[in-house]
C-alpha positions in Angstrom: -17.7 -30.6 12.5 -14.5 -29.0 11.1 -14.7 -26.3 8.5 -13.4 -27.2 5.1 -10.2 -25.6 4.0 -9.7 -26.6 0.4 -12.0 -24.3 -1.5 -10.6 -22.3 -4.5 -10.2 -19.1 -2.6 -8.1 -20.8 0.1 -5.8 -22.3 -2.6 -5.5 -19.0 -4.4 -4.5 -17.2 -1.2 -1.9 -19.9 -0.6 -0.3 -18.8 -3.8 -0.6 -15.1 -2.8 1.4 -15.6 0.3 4.1 -17.9 -1.2 7.3 -16.6 0.3 5.6 -15.9 3.6 4.9 -19.5 4.5 6.7 -19.6 7.8 4.9 -16.6 9.2 1.5 -17.9 7.9 2.3 -21.3 9.4 2.7 -19.6 12.8 -0.7 -18.1 12.2 -2.1 -21.6 11.7 -0.3 -23.4 14.6 -0.7 -20.6 17.2 -4.4 -20.0 16.9 -5.8 -20.1 20.4 -8.1 -22.7 21.9 -11.7 -21.6 22.5 -11.2 -22.3 26.2 -8.2 -19.9 26.5 -10.5 -17.8 28.7 -10.6 -20.7 31.2 -6.9 -20.5 31.8 -5.7 -22.8 29.0 -3.5 -20.5 26.9 -1.6 -23.2 25.0 -1.8 -23.0 21.2 -3.7 -25.6 19.1 -3.8 -26.0 15.3 -6.4 -24.1 13.4 -8.1 -26.6 11.1 -9.6 -23.9 8.9 -6.2 -22.8 7.8 -4.0 -26.0 8.2 -3.6 -26.6 4.4 -3.7 -22.9 3.5 0.0 -22.3 3.6 1.7 -25.5 2.6 3.9 -24.9 -0.3 2.9 -28.2 -2.1 -0.8 -27.6 -2.3 -0.6 -27.6 -6.1 1.0 -31.1 -5.9 -1.2 -32.8 -3.3 -4.3 -32.8 -5.4 -5.6 -29.4 -4.3 -4.3 -27.4 -7.2 -6.9 -28.4 -9.9 -9.8 -27.2 -7.8 -8.7 -23.6 -8.2 -9.5 -21.9 -11.5 -6.3 -21.5 -13.5 -7.0 -17.9 -14.3 -7.2 -17.2 -10.5 -4.0 -19.1 -9.6 -1.5 -17.9 -12.1 -1.6 -14.1 -11.7 -1.7 -14.4 -7.9 1.5 -16.4 -7.5 3.9 -14.2 -5.5 7.1 -13.4 -7.3 10.0 -11.6 -5.6 11.7 -8.7 -7.2 15.2 -9.5 -8.5 17.7 -8.8 -5.8 20.9 -10.4 -7.2 22.9 -10.4 -10.3 23.4 -7.3 -12.5 21.8 -4.0 -11.7 22.3 -1.2 -9.2 23.2 -2.3 -5.7 23.3 1.0 -3.8 20.0 2.0 -2.1 18.2 -1.0 -3.7 15.6 -1.0 -0.9 14.9 2.7 -1.4 14.5 2.3 -5.2 12.2 -0.7 -4.8 10.1 1.2 -2.2 9.8 4.2 -4.6 8.8 2.0 -7.5 6.2 0.0 -5.6 4.7 3.2 -4.0 4.4 4.8 -7.4 2.8 1.6 -8.8 0.3 1.4 -6.0 -0.8 5.0 -6.7 -1.0 4.4 -10.4 -3.0 1.2 -10.2 -5.4 2.8 -7.7 -6.0 5.9 -9.8 -5.6 4.7 -13.4 -6.3 1.0 -13.2 -4.5 -1.8 -15.1 -5.0 -0.3 -18.6 -3.8 3.2 -17.6 -0.7 2.1 -15.8 2.6 1.6 -17.7 6.0 0.6 -16.5 7.4 3.8 -18.1 4.7 5.9 -16.3 5.6 4.2 -13.0 9.3 4.9 -13.6 8.5 8.5 -14.3 6.5 8.9 -11.1 9.2 7.1 -9.0 11.9 9.3 -10.7 13.9 6.3 -11.8 15.1 4.9 -15.1 12.5 2.8 -16.8 15.1 0.1 -17.2 15.2 -0.3 -13.4 11.5 -1.1 -13.3 11.9 -3.7 -16.1 15.0 -5.1 -14.3 13.4 -5.5 -10.9 9.9 -6.6 -12.0 10.0 -7.7 -15.6 6.4 -7.2 -16.4 3.3 -5.2 -15.4 1.8 -8.4 -14.0 4.7 -8.8 -11.6 4.6 -5.2 -10.6 0.9 -5.4 -9.8 1.6 -8.5 -7.7 4.4 -6.9 -5.8 2.5 -3.7 -5.1 -0.7 -5.5 -3.8 0.6 -8.4 -1.8 0.3 -8.0 2.0 3.7 -8.1 3.7 4.7 -10.5 6.5 4.0 -8.0 9.2 0.3 -8.0 8.3 0.2 -11.8 8.8 1.8 -11.3 12.2 -0.8 -8.7 13.2 -3.6 -11.0 12.3 -2.0 -13.7 14.3 -1.8 -11.5 17.4 -5.4 -10.4 17.1 -6.7 -14.0 16.8 -4.6 -15.0 19.8 -6.9 -12.9 22.1 -9.3 -14.7 24.3 -12.7 -15.1 22.7 -14.4 -12.7 25.1 -12.0 -9.9 23.9 -11.6 -11.0 20.3 -13.8 -8.2 18.9 -11.7 -5.6 20.6 -8.5 -7.2 19.4 -9.7 -7.3 15.8 -10.8 -3.7 15.7 -7.7 -2.5 17.5 -5.6 -4.3 15.0 -7.4 -2.7 12.1 -6.7 0.7 13.6 -3.1 -0.2 14.1 -2.7 -1.4 10.6 -4.2 1.7 9.1 -2.1 3.9 11.3 1.0 2.3 9.7 1.7 4.5 6.6 3.2 1.6 4.6 0.4 -0.9 5.4 -2.3 1.8 4.9 -0.8 2.7 1.5 -0.9 -0.9 0.4 -4.4 -1.6 1.6 -5.8 1.7 0.3 -4.3 0.9 -3.1 -5.5 -2.7 -3.1 -9.1 -1.7 -2.2 -9.2 1.2 -4.8 -7.6 -0.9 -7.5 -10.0 -3.8 -6.8 -12.9 -1.5 -7.7 -12.0 -1.6 -11.4 -9.3 -4.2 -11.8 -10.3 -7.9 -11.8 -6.8 -9.1 -10.8 -6.9 -7.0 -7.7 -10.5 -7.9 -7.0 -9.6 -11.6 -7.1 -6.9 -11.0 -4.6 -9.2 -9.2 -2.2 -11.8 -11.9 -2.4 -9.1 -14.6 -1.8 -7.7 -12.7 1.2 -11.1 -12.1 2.8 -12.8 -15.5 2.0 -9.6 -17.5 2.0 -7.9 -16.5 5.2 -9.8 -13.8 7.3 -13.2 -15.4 7.4 -11.9 -19.0 8.0 -9.5 -17.8 10.6 -12.1 -15.8 12.5 -14.6 -18.6 12.2 -12.4 -21.4 13.4 -13.3 -21.1 17.1 -17.0 -20.1 16.7 -20.2 -22.1 17.0 -19.9 -24.7 14.2 -23.5 -24.1 13.1 -23.0 -20.4 12.6 -19.3 -19.9 12.3 -19.2 -18.7 8.7 -22.2 -16.4 9.1 -20.8 -14.9 12.2 -17.3 -14.4 10.7 -18.9 -12.8 7.6 -20.9 -10.4 9.7 -17.9 -9.4 11.8 -15.9 -8.9 8.5 -18.7 -6.7 7.1 -18.7 -4.6 10.2 -14.9 -4.1 10.0 -14.9 -3.4 6.3 -17.6 -0.8 6.8 -15.4 1.0 9.2 -12.4 0.7 6.8 -14.4 2.2 3.9 -16.0 5.0 5.9 -13.0 6.0 8.0 -9.9 5.3 5.8 -11.0 5.1 2.2 -13.8 7.6 1.8 -12.8 9.5 5.0 -16.3 10.5 5.8 -16.8 12.6 9.0 -17.2 12.4 11.9 -15.9 8.8 11.8 -12.8 9.8 9.8 -11.5 12.1 12.6 -12.8 10.1 15.6 -10.0 9.3 18.1 -8.6 5.8 17.7 -9.7 4.7 21.2 -13.3 5.9 20.5 -13.4 3.8 17.3 -12.3 0.8 19.3 -14.8 1.5 22.1 -17.7 2.0 19.7 -17.0 -0.7 17.1 -15.5 -3.5 19.2 -18.8 -4.4 21.0 -20.6 -4.7 17.6 -17.9 -7.0 16.2 -18.0 -9.0 19.5 -21.8 -9.4 19.2 -21.4 -10.9 15.7 -18.8 -13.3 17.1 -20.5 -14.5 20.3 -23.8 -12.7 20.9 -27.3 -13.7 20.0 -28.0 -13.2 16.3 -31.4 -11.5 16.0 -33.5 -13.2 13.4 -37.2 -12.5 12.8 
């Protein structure tokens, strides 16, 4: 029994990562075989994600199954990088604008964020924000879309043998949150999602559309989605306590201790016996 991969959340996430299709395709085609622990380390396709990253999903009959309101704001749009406009330090300017936007969306929400306010916080001319992003919708999209390196990090974690998959997942979470740029993005996305429907839809699409199916692909078919969801709940609990709310003593626990304490719990959800009354 193969997991279905054409639900609305999967399709929505396909649009989220438009522009990152090559990296995400590698995540699909290099997912390890369940018997990698037995010496077979060659890759095999991941059926749960096979149709996730094709660019023509909207044209092959999958598009209509996703709600229009969910698809449209989640389509990834690149900031303008050609034509008129300043050319010196373009990357620096974009980084400042996006960083200011993340902070504003997280603190003030959609209604309280303006392009002029973001420009003021980034110390740039408001015309630059309009030039690069065009609208507040595009600015929200750019400031809350995971970058290619995040896709790569997920790929690496899921390439670990099943007996060490829990450790690989937790270690990757720690690594991602130790990266200032990735931590800034995810902190903003999580906080913004608390009061902004557009960001909340994106979080739901990422979790239910790629993370849970990817983790579930090699698990027991009868329990794969439950196990993957339990593992995700464990991981997100650590993220909220340690990195978002920063509650002690977990917030200041050494990274290796976090991995040593949490990895067995994640691994149990993946491969251990699920205790049910």
